[in-house]
N, C-alpha and C positions, 0 to 999 in steps of 0.2 A: 161421967169421966169430969175431972173436974182440970179446967183450962190455967196454967201458969200465966200469970203476967207476961212471960215471952211470948208465950204462945199468941195470946190473946193482939199484941202488936202486930204479929206477923198477920195473924188473921186479918185485921183492920188494914194491914198496908195490902192485903191482896186484895179485899175487897176493893179498896180506893183505885187499886190498879185495874180491875173489874170494870169499876166505872168510868174510868177514864177512857180504859179502851172501847166499852161500849158510847160514849160520849162521840169520839173520834170517828167510828164508823160509823154511827147512827148519825150523826151530827156533820161533823167536820169533813171527813169525807166524800159525802154529797155535795159542801159546798166547794169545797175545794175543785172538784171536778168540773161542776158549773164553772167555777171562776176561770178553771181551761177552758170549758168549751167558749167563754167569752172572751178570751184573751184569743181564741182562732178565730172567733169570727169579727173581733177587731182586726188580726191579719189580715184577715178574706176582705173587710170592706176598705182598710186602708191600701190594699191592693188594686181595690175597683175604684178609689177614689186618683191612684195614680195613674191606673188606666183612663179615666177618664179625662185627668189634665193633661195627660200623653195625648192623648185624642184629643185634645182642644188646642193643643199646641200643635198638633201634625195638620189639624185645621187651617189653622192660623199659616203656616208653613206652607201650606198646597195651594191657599188663597193667595199669599203672596207671590208662588210659582204661579199662579196662575197669571196674575197681574201680569208679571214681569214676560211671560210669554206672549200673555198677549200684546204687551207694548213691543217686543221684537216684533211679533206676525204687523203689528200696524207700520211700525218704522221700515220693516222690509218691502211691504204693500207698498209705502209712499216711494222708495225707490225704484219700483217700477209701472207700468199704464195698467189701469183698472181695462182697459180696452185698446187692442191693436188694431181695431178696423179701420180697412183702408180712408174709408170716408171720415173719419176723426181725424186720421193722422194729416189728410189731404187738407183739413180745415187748419191744423195745428200750422201745418206748413206753410201755409199762405200768410198766416201772421206774421212770422217769423222771416220770411222773403220780403212781405210787403215792408216790415220794421228796419230789415238789413238794406233795401234798397237793389238788391243783389238781381241781376238777370236770371230769368232760371224758366227755360223753354219746357220742361219734360220732366214728369215725375216717372218712375218705373218701380213697380214692384214685384218683389220676388215670391215664390211660392211660402206657404207658412209652415212653417218647422219647428220642430222642440231639440233643445238644447240643455245640457247640463253644465252651469256656471256657480262655482260656489257651492257646489252639493245641491243646488236649489234647481228643480226642471223649470223650466222655461219654457212660454212659447214665444217665440218671434218672426219677424219679418224684417227682408230688407230693402231699403229705399235707395235706387241710385238716382244721384241731383246731379246733373249739370249745369254747370254757370258760368256766367262772362259778367265781369261791371271792374267794377274799382276794388283796389288791394282790402281798404278803408272799410267798404261794404262786405267781404269775405268775412273779416274780422266780427264784425257786429251780429253778423249771422254764425258764427262760431260760439260767441258771446251767448247768444239766447239760446245755442243748444247746451252748452256747457251748464247758463244756470238755470235750467228748466226742473221744475223738482222731478221728476221723472226722470230716469237712466235713459240717455241715448247714447251709445257706444259710436263713435265715429270709425267706421272698420278700416276705411281707406279714404286718402285724399289728395288727387293729383291736381295740381297747377303748371300753368302753362301763362310765361310771358309774352303778350303780345307785341310787346317792344315800344307801343305807342302810349305805355303807362297805365295800361289797363291789362288784367288778365282772366283767363277761362280756365275750364278743367273740372273736375267730377268729385265727388264724392258719395260715400257708400254708406248709409248708417243704418242703425240694426236698432228696432225695437222691441221692448221686451214687455212681457205679463206674464205674474207665476200660473202657472199651468193648473184648471179646474177651479179659477179666481172670478168665479160669477156665474150663473144660471147653466144647470146642467141640460147637455143637448141644446143648448144657444150655438147657432152657426154665425159664423165673423159675416159682418156685412161689406159686400162688395160694392165698391163706389159704380156707379154704370160708366160706361165709357164716353165720356163729353165728344170724342173726336167724330167727327163726323167725315166717314170713307164716301167716296164719291166712285161709283165702277162707271168706266164707260165703256160706252158701244163698244163689243172687240170687232165687229165687222165693219166698222169705219175706214174709209182709206187711213194711212198713217203719215204721219209729216213724209215726204221724200219718194212714196210711192205715187208715180205717175207714168207714163204712157211717153214712151220715147218718140222725136222728133228726127228725120231723116237726117236734115243738114247742120255741123257742125257750130256754125254761129249762130242757127237758129236754139241749139242744144247750151250754149255757151249763157245765150240770153233767158231762157226757161230754167238753168239751172242757178241762176241769182238764188240767194236766201237760200238754198240745199250746200251748197259745199263750200268752205272754206276759201279764202283768197291764198295767195302765192306764201302770203308771211306766215300763213298756220299750216302750210302743207309740211306733215311730219317727213324726217329724214330718217333711213333706215341703212343698214348693209346687209350682205348676203351672206355674211358667216350669222345672222341673228334668225335667219330663216326658217332654221331648224328646229325650235322649241322656244319655249317660254325664257323670258330673262329682262336685263334692265335693258336699255338704249346703247347701240354699239355703231358703228363705221355709219357716215352718213351718205344718204344715198334718196334723191327727191321720190317722194309719192304723193299719189293725192289720197287725203282724208277727210272718210266720212264720218261726219258725227252722228252717235248713236244716240249718247245721253251726255247732259251739260251739267246735270242735278240741281237745274235751277228751282226748281219743285219739288214738292215731295208726294214722289210719285214710290215709293217704296214702302215696305214696312219690316220689321222684323221679325224672324224664326228662330229657336234657338235649340239645337239636338244636344242632350237631352231637355226637357219642357224647363227643366228647375232655374238654368242657365238662364241672366238677365241681360238684357243689351237694350240699347236707346238708338236711334236714329232721329238728327236734329240737322238744319242748312247751317254752315258756319261761312263764316264771311271771310276766311281765308281759301283763296279759290286761284288755280289758274286759268279758268276761263269763267266769263263772266263774272255775277256778283257772291255766287255761293258753292260752296262744296258740299257736298254728304257727311256728315263727321259719322261714325259708328263706334260707339260705347260697348265692350261686349267687357262681360265677366262669368268664365265658366264656372266660377264659387269654386272647385277643387279639382284638382288634377283627376282623370279621369283615363280612360283605354283612348278614349276618341272624345272630343269635343267638336261642336261646328257653329259657328253664327253663320245666320243665312241672309243677307238684302234682297229679298224677292222686290220683283219688278212689278207693278200692278198700273193699272191704264190702258193707255194702249200699246199694243203687240210691239215690241221691241225687236222687227225683222230685220233677216240679212238676205238678201235678195239672193247674190251670187257670192261666190267663194272668193273671199276677201286675200290679199298675202300676209295678213298677221291684223291680230287685235291687239288695242293698246290700250291702258290703262293708267293714268298719273295718279298715284298714291303718296300720302305725306304721313310718315311715322316718327312718335313721339319718343319710341324706344325701341331696343331690336328683341325679337324674340322668335323663336324657332315653329310660328305658326305658318302654314302655309296659304297661298292667297291662289283662289282658281274662280273661273268663269262654268257654269253649266247652260249649255243648248241642247235645244229639242230641236231633230230635223224633221221633212217632211215625213216621214216615213215614223215617223214617233220615237227615233231613237233617240238616246239620252247620251250627251258626251259631256266629260269635265277637260276642260282646258286648263292646263296648271298656267299661271302667270309668274310665281315666287314659292322656292320650294321652303323658302324661311324670309323672315324679315329682317335682313341685315344694314339696313341704311338708317338714316335721319332726312327729317324733312320732304321736300318732293322728290319724288323719283318716277320717271315714266317707265312703267312694264310692259312689255310686249311678247305673245306668243301667236304661233302659227296654229291650224284647226285641221283637226286629222283629213287627210283625204276622202273619206269614207261616208263624209256628210253631203247628205243629199239636202239642197238648198231649194225654197227658201228654208233658214234655219230660225227658230226664235232665241234668242238671248231672254236665262229666266230669272238666274239671280248670280250672285257673288258668294262666295263661300270664303271664310276665313276659318282653318282648320288647326285642333290641337293632338297630338297622338302619343301615343306610348308616357301617360301619366304625366307631362312637361310643365315641370315645376310654374312657370309663366302663366298666369290663369285670368288675365286680362289686357286689356288695351285699349287705344282708341290709335281709329287713324281717319284721315280725309279721304275720299273718293273722288274724282273730278275726271274731265274729258275721256269721256270712252267709247271709244273712235274705233273704225274700219279702215285698214290702208290697203291700197291698189296700188300696183307702180302705173307708171304712166305708159300711155300706150294700150292697156287694155284696156277689150272691147266688153263694154258691160250693156245689160239690156234692161231697161225698166216698164214697168206698163200702169196706168191709172192715168188721173187727170194731172196735165201742168199746172205751172203756178197761175196760169192766165185763163183756166177751165176748159182748154182743147181736150181733146179725145183721141191720141194718136198712138202709132204703135210702130216700132221701129230698133233697131240694132244704133247703138252709138257709138266712138271709138273717145276715150280721154285723150284731151291733146297733151303733146309732149312738154308742152310751157307751157302747163297748170292752165287753170279757169282765173 
């Protein structure tokens, strides 16, 4: 078969097309697929590079965040104490007090507790600081507290003008540390109590315990130093013999001094135990040089809180039934706090004798109360209580106590046993003279 010229051209075009298709299929297509794979690999590498770069940026960000958090923690730690051990706080307070020159007779710590402050869990301890001195000295102490690198909160500050250019009062300081900021299991250091407590012999004769004598003249001679002069006799009225309260109409009585609070023969006990209190001798007195300052803080309102002023040393005995007991109390402010005396009689029965249902006076006030007829004498005066009830909002106060006395009507027949002031041993019954001693 003879091909025409046209057929040959078409055959050439077909062969060229087949050659091109074979070239594309055998050479170009594999190269195209390989290029596509290389692009995918490139994209994967680019994504990996982006991830690495992001990780590097995240690492820098995290490191920056860590540095900022560490700086914040360090700044926060500087606000609070590394330790609130009592010993360390005493040393710090000693430096501040010495630098200020303010008189601070005692420091009283509360129990350790945990508080939430600005969303931070903090360990804290409260310190009661009574003080006396010049106003400038108090300012210097407050300046020392304010300028200290660690935060000390002055939660309470009471100041009284002594009217002689000096002041006195008390402040309540709170010391804080971050919770668990220290070695785990570390117990707080408790400073040893450096106060020396001396226990007197409870079986020794107490002052005023002596055997009576038979003659009135000899009685007067023997009782000198035990009973007050006529100027010191108490004055009461019959209307006041029915219960506790303030001084009423005048009627002469013989007054036997029980305690003038000239020496520190008391200690403080709080109920419950987490309340704080302090006892110090104070120069504002009704008798002698000193009275007893009772500084108490119930911390928070409760159903019942009691501040106990407990007598130690020689037993404070009441040998025979008095007409009434009396106690002079200085109040700096009014409060719904009751004041009572607690006695235990010879049969072991305890009695509560109310002096005041509430503190509704300022300055000195002489309170008095009759004793229950059921008491078997001799009776021992154990303590003085200051009590708040029914979640009273007033949780603290300062009182001065002085001239705890027993009053007897003139002409009463009294029996005393023991040794007289000159060492004689006598027994007898005598009558208190109507004209005083």
